[in-house]
N, C-alpha and C positions, 0 to 999 in steps of 0.2 A: 257118774260124772263123765263128760266127754273128754276124749283123749286128744291132746295137742301134739302135733309133730314138732320137734325142736330142731331149729336150724341156727347156724352161726354164720355171720358175715366175716369176710367176703364170701359171696355165694359162688360155688363152682358150677360148671355146666352139668356135672353129675347130679348135684343137689337139685338144681332147677328141673332137670328131666324127670326126677322122681317125685315132683310135686304134682298133685292132681286137683283139678277144679273141685271146689267144695271142701277140701281139707282145711282143718283149723290148724294154725301154725303159731308157735311162739318163736319170735326172732330175738336173738341176743347178738351183741356186737355193735358195729357202727352203722348208723342210718343218717342220711342227710335230709334236711328239710329244704323245700323250695316251692314257690307257687308261680303264678302267671308271670310276674315281672322278672323273677329270677330265671325262669325258663327262656324268656325272650332274650335276656342278656347272654345266657349260655349259648343259645342258638347263634346269636350274632357273633360272639367270640370265636366259636368254632368255624363259622363261615369265613371269618376274617383271618383264619390261620392260627389263632391263639389256642392254648390249652384251656380246657374247662377248669373251674376252680377246685375240683376234686377229681380223682381218678375214677372213671366210670366202671372200670373192670371189676365185676363181682359186687358192685355196690348198689344200694337201694336209695331212691329218693322218695321222701314222704311229703305228699302235697299238704302242707300244714304251715300255719303261721301262729306260733304260740302267743297266748295272752301274756300280759306282764307277770313277772315272777313275784310271788309274795314272799315276805321274809320267812326264812327257814325252809324254803323249797328250792329245788334245782331249776325248775321251769314252771311257768304258768300252765293253765289248761292248754292242751294241744290235741286238737281233733282234726279229722280229715277234711280236705276241701274236695269239691266236686271234680273228679278226675278229667271229665270231658273238656274242661276248660284248658287243659294242657295238651289236648290232641293236635293242636296246630304245630307244636314243637316236638312232641313225644316220638313220632316215627323217626325223625332225623336223629334225635339224641340216642334212641335205641340203636340205630344203625352205626352210631359212633361209639358203641360199647356199653351204654347204660343197660344193666341187666334186669333191674326190678323197680317197680313203682308201687307206692301205697297211696290209695285215695278212697273215694267213695263214688259209687255209681258206675254207669255204663261207660264203655270206651268205644271210639269210632273204629270203623273197619280198617283204616290205614294203620292205626296203632296196633290192632289185633294182628294184622299181617306182619308188622315189624316184629312183634313178640314171637311169632312162629318162625319167621325167617332168621332171627338172630338169637334164638333160644333164650327168650326172656320170660318174665312172669309179672302179672299184675295182681297185687294183693288188695283186698278190700278191708278197710278198717271200719269199725262200727261208729257211726255218728252218734252224738249224744252222750258219750262216755269219756269226753276229753279229760276231765279231772282224774278219772281212774287211769287212763292211759298215761298221764303224766307221771304217775307213780312208778312206771316201768323205766323211766329215764333216769340214769344215774349221773350223767354229766352233759353239759352243753357248752359249745364254743362256736362263736360266729367265725366262719371261714371266708366269706365273700359277701360283697354287696351290702355292707352295714348300713349304707344310706337308704336302703329299702325298708328299714325298720323290721316289722314282723315278717316281711317277705325275704329278709336276708337269708343266705344259705347258712345253716347251722349244722355242725357235726354233733349228733347225739350218740351217747353210749347207752344202749338199752339192754334190759334183761327181761326175757319172757314177754316181749311186746306182742299182744294178741292181734292176729289178722286171719283172714280167710283167703285161700287161693281163689281168686275170682276168674282169672284167665290163665290157664297153664300153657306150657310151651308147645302144646299141640293145637292150641286155639280153642280148646273147650272152655266155654264161657258160662259161669253159673247163672248169669242173667238170662241165658237162653235155654237152660235145662228145665224141662217141665216133667 
């Protein structure tokens, strides 16, 4: 059986520096969700001098929009969205203190540069196992942009949420390792 490194949020610089591209990780603690529309709003808020809807320091944003919750469940299926769609806003948000992101797929060069410059990390979640991933979520609360529906920012409390370190703080990228 493959060994998972266990980490807890909020992430410290030390934890981030000790993550290496390709490592499998279980995250426990708080993770926030947000996709395209939420990223645009956060970007605009910060540019306008407002505080973002959650403290970026040590926190993770998961590019996801959960499906409707079924009776007896905490959340519906929740799988990763293509991360590159957030690359228009990610470098700026990382420069404002966002430490980690979870999505699927490649990231642009400017996002990778921001990760290295600001000691961040990009985790890849496995697409296609959204129902299984939802079992790792213990509680959910909408914290901002409720009018965006599934794209609202939610605070998730997770336990052993499985991800892979896709880009570590040195810029090593699993999508480029051969």
